[in-house]
N, C-alpha and C positions, 0 to 999 in steps of 0.2 A: 355475051353480052347482056347486058341489062336493059327491063322494060322502063321506060317514064315511070310506068306503075309501081313500081318493086322501093316507089317512095311514098305510095299511098295508102297509108293505115287505117283500119278499118274498126271501131269498136260497134260492135254489135251486145246485142240480148233481148230481153222481155222488159216491158215497161216497168220503171219502178224499182230499178237494181242497178242505180246509180251512171249509168254510162254518161250522161248527160254531165252531172256533176266532173267526171273525170276527164273530156275533153275540153271543158268550159278551165277547168284546172290548167290541164296542158296550157290550153290558149294564155291563160295570164302569167305562165311561164315564160310566155314567148313565141310559142310553139305556131303554126297557122293549122287552123281547124276547117269544118267544114259545116255548117249547123246539120242539124233533125229534120229532115223535111216533112215528116209527118204532122210535128209540132205548129213549124211553122204555117202551114195550111188552110190545119184546124183553126188557128188564129185568122186568118183571112178572109175564108169562108164565114165565118162567125161573125166578121167586121161586114162582109158585105152582104148578107143572106143568104150565101151559095150551098148546096148541096151536096161537095165536094167531100162528105162526113163520111167519120166510119160508121154513124149512127143513122148516113141518109140515103148515101147512096155507096156503097164501098167499093165497084170498080173503079166510077171516075176518079173516087180517094187513090185508090191504086195510080192510075194513069196519072196521077198528074203529079202524086212521087216517082213514078220513074220517069215524067219528066226533069223534074227538081234534080235528081240525081244524076241524070245524066250532062245536066246544066253544071252540077259542081262538079261535074267529073274533069270536060271538058274544062274548063275555068282553071282545075288546077295541073293540066295538062300545057298551060300558057306560061303556067309560073315556073319557078323552081324551088327545090328544098322541100322535104316532107311534108306533106297535108295529112293530120287526123280527122280521119271522116268519122261524125256521128251517125253510122249508117252505112247502107252503098245499095245498091242495086238490088243483091240475091233478099235484101228485105223487104222488097216489094214482092217477090215470088213467093219469102216466108208469109208475109200479111193475106195473099190471097188463098195460099194453103191452109193457113187456119182458119177464113174462116167460109171454107169449103167452096170457093169459085173458081171458076177453072183460071189458067195459067197460062193468058194466048203467047202465042210462039214469036211475038216479036220482044216481048220481056224475057223469054231464053233468047234469044237473039242481044237483047242487051247485054243483061249476064255473062256472055262469053266474048263481046267485046270490051265494056270496059272493067277492066278489071283494077285490083289490086293488091298488093301485099299479101305474101302467106309467110308466116300466119296471121286470120283475121282473129282480132283480143273477142270474146264475150264474157260478158256482165253475166258470173250467173244469177239463177233466181235467188230472191231475197228475201224473205218475207221479212226482217226484221225493220227493213229500210223504206220498206213499198206503200205508196200514199198514192192517193185518189188527188186529181186535181180540174182547173178549169176544163183542161184540154185532154187527161188522162182518166176516164171512163172504167176503163177494164176493172174486173175485180181481181182477186188475188188468183183466181183458179186460170183467169184468161192471160196474167202476165205470166202463170207457171205455164200454157200451155204455148205463148209466144214463145219464149224461150226454146221451147223443144222444136218447134216450126223455123226458128231462126239456126237454129244447130242443124235439122234436114236441109234446109235452103242452101246453107253456105256449103257444106260437105256436098249434095249433090252440083253444086258449081264448082268443085274441085279444091274447096279450102279445106287446110287444115284451121284448127279451132285452138286456142290458147285459151283455157278459162283464167279470167283475172281474180285475185284473191279476195277474201271477203274483208277487206282491211280499212283504214279510213282510206280518202282519197290521194294524199300524200302519196300513202306505202304502194298505191294503184299504181302512181303516174310514174312511181319508180321502178317500177315490175315492167310496165309495159318500154320507158326508157330504157333501162337491161337486156331485155329479152332483144326490143329491134338493135340491138349496139349503139353505133356511133350515131345511126342515123339521125337522131334526137339529140344527139347531147351540143350543147350551142357550143359553138366554136372559141378556141381558148382565147384569151383578149393579150398573149403574150406569146410570142413566135415561141419553140421549143431551141435547144440550144446544145 
């Protein structure tokens, strides 16, 4: 018997590695997706003058990301078909580890309860495409450390990792579709005879 979470495909990695572009490409191709928590939280906190920011209150930022990821996971459970997630619950653990902050027991429980398909796709550290922006303050060295923290967090949570190729976004999307088999293939418009 399969779990509903077997249809939840995670794409993770360090900042500036092209994962969000890949998720956006898959969304434009008609696949269900779930947005990245971190960027949305940063935008909202900046808009309201909040302190749940990675450069202000990292622990609070992590708690908001965890809440976002749990809500996204629960929302996906109520739907049907595959969902591509831009990060997942273990990313929050990886973030805290990267920051040298303790990982609370409730976050470990969340990672155990809110599962995703195996393998998890990881975008490799890719200096040639890395860019900073209004929400991405990390430098190249921190991006590389973030990648390593995500590898550690997902492996500790019991996932196998599949590295995405350093390739144009359409090729990366095809790699994901090919790897997960029929899960992400659009249904045929005509029945087979």
